[in-house]
C-alpha positions as CSV (number, residue, x, y, z in Angstrom):
1,M,0.8,-7.3,13.3
2,K,-0.6,-4.2,12.3
3,Y,1.8,-2.1,9.3
4,F,-0.5,0.7,8.9
5,L,-3.4,3.1,10.6
6,M,-5.3,4.6,8.1
7,S,-8.2,6.9,7.4
8,C,-11.4,6.3,5.2
9,R,-12.6,9.6,3.7
10,F,-10.3,11.5,5.5
11,D,-12.4,10.3,8.9
12,K,-9.2,10.7,11.0
13,Q,-6.8,13.5,11.2
14,S,-5.1,13.9,14.3
15,P,-2.4,11.2,16.0
16,N,-5.0,10.9,18.7
17,D,-7.8,9.8,16.0
18,F,-5.3,6.7,15.2
19,V,-4.6,6.4,18.6
20,L,-0.7,7.5,18.7
21,K,1.1,10.4,21.3
22,Y,3.6,12.8,20.2
23,E,6.4,12.9,22.0
24,N,9.8,14.6,21.2
25,G,9.0,14.8,17.4
26,I,8.1,11.1,17.2
27,F,4.3,9.3,17.0
28,Y,4.5,6.3,19.4
29,S,1.7,4.2,20.1
30,K,-1.0,4.8,23.1
31,K,-1.3,0.6,22.7
32,D,1.9,-0.8,22.6
33,N,4.8,2.5,22.5
34,S,5.4,0.8,19.4
35,I,6.9,3.8,16.8
36,W,4.8,5.0,14.0
37,N,5.6,7.6,11.1
38,I,3.1,10.0,9.3
39,C,2.3,9.1,5.4
40,N,-0.3,9.8,3.0
41,L,-1.6,6.2,1.8
42,Y,-4.4,5.2,-0.3
43,D,-6.3,7.4,-2.6
44,F,-10.1,5.8,-3.1
45,G,-10.4,9.2,-5.7
46,V,-10.5,12.0,-3.4
47,G,-6.4,12.2,-2.8
48,R,-4.9,10.0,-0.5
49,E,-5.7,9.2,2.6
50,N,-4.4,10.2,6.3
51,G,-2.0,7.8,7.8
52,F,0.4,6.1,9.7
53,Y,3.4,3.4,9.2
54,K,5.1,1.0,11.8
55,E,9.0,1.4,11.7
56,P,10.4,-0.2,9.8
57,L,8.5,0.5,6.9
58,P,7.8,-3.4,5.3
59,K,10.4,-4.1,2.7
60,F,8.3,-5.2,-0.9
61,E,8.5,-8.9,-0.2
62,N,7.0,-8.5,3.4
63,L,4.5,-6.1,1.4
64,I,3.7,-8.2,-1.1
65,E,2.9,-11.2,1.8
66,I,0.5,-8.2,4.2
67,L,-1.4,-7.3,0.5
68,L,-2.1,-11.2,0.3
69,K,-2.4,-12.8,3.6
70,S,-3.7,-9.9,5.6
71,D,-7.3,-10.2,6.8
72,D,-7.0,-6.3,8.2
73,K,-8.0,-3.9,6.1
74,E,-5.6,-0.9,6.4
75,D,-3.0,-3.4,6.1
76,R,-3.7,-4.3,2.6
77,Y,-5.0,-0.6,1.6
78,G,-1.3,0.2,3.1
79,A,0.4,-2.1,1.6
80,A,-1.0,-1.3,-1.8
81,A,-0.7,2.4,-1.5
82,I,3.0,2.3,-0.5
83,I,3.4,-1.0,-3.6
84,I,2.0,1.9,-6.0
85,Y,3.8,4.7,-5.2
86,N,7.2,3.6,-3.7
87,F,7.6,0.3,-5.4
88,I,5.2,-0.2,-8.7
89,D,8.7,-1.0,-10.6
90,D,9.4,-3.6,-8.1
91,L,5.7,-5.3,-8.8
92,Y,6.4,-5.2,-12.6
93,L,9.3,-7.2,-12.0
94,Y,7.8,-9.3,-9.5
95,L,4.9,-9.7,-12.2
96,T,7.3,-11.1,-15.1
97,S,9.0,-13.4,-12.9
98,I,6.4,-15.3,-11.8
99,S,4.5,-18.0,-14.1
100,K,1.0,-16.9,-16.2
101,K,-0.8,-19.0,-13.9
102,Q,0.7,-17.6,-10.3
103,R,-0.1,-13.3,-12.4
104,L,-4.0,-13.7,-12.9
105,L,-4.4,-15.3,-9.1
106,F,-2.9,-12.4,-8.0
107,I,-4.1,-10.3,-10.2
108,K,-7.6,-11.6,-9.0
109,K,-6.4,-11.6,-5.1
110,T,-4.8,-7.4,-5.8
111,N,-7.3,-6.1,-8.5
112,E,-9.2,-4.6,-4.8
113,F,-6.4,-2.6,-3.9
114,L,-4.1,-2.2,-6.9
115,L,-6.7,-1.5,-9.5
116,F,-4.5,-2.7,-12.5
117,D,-7.9,-1.5,-14.2
118,R,-6.8,1.9,-14.1
119,L,-3.3,1.8,-15.2
120,N,-2.6,5.3,-16.9
121,R,-4.6,7.0,-13.2
122,F,-2.2,5.1,-10.7
123,I,0.4,2.8,-11.7
124,L,1.6,4.3,-14.7
125,P,2.4,8.0,-13.4
126,N,5.0,5.8,-10.9
127,S,6.2,3.6,-13.2
128,I,9.2,3.7,-15.8
129,Y,7.3,1.0,-17.8
130,N,4.9,2.4,-20.3
131,F,1.7,0.6,-21.1
132,E,2.3,-1.4,-23.6
133,M,4.3,-3.1,-21.1
134,W,2.1,-3.2,-18.3
135,K,-1.1,-4.4,-20.6
136,K,1.1,-7.6,-21.6
137,I,2.0,-8.8,-18.2
138,L,-2.2,-8.3,-17.1
139,S,-3.1,-10.3,-19.7
């Protein structure tokens, strides 16, 4: 199942670029008529990419599953973006609730998307937890 549609280096802008149609204030997939909402997603360094998420927006637990198990890069980057901008403190609590071994494996599998090595840019501006607290659970 597809959860996110996203541009890469802003190569998509209009709903048509994403194979969506806009009718009566709602975006629909031209493929299956599913409903999508517009959002800004992952930031590759030049601003957050254009994108859409399929209704309903996945919950935090589902986003973690997408991030860990999906083979679709748009879905993985989309899930990472939603976690970073909407659920970063849930991520902190999740990481503190699992064992150190599980945490290190999670970090290794998701660092390409969550960029733990760039705490100041991506994580700290969105989190109530401070630098030292994040560094402690990431080491």
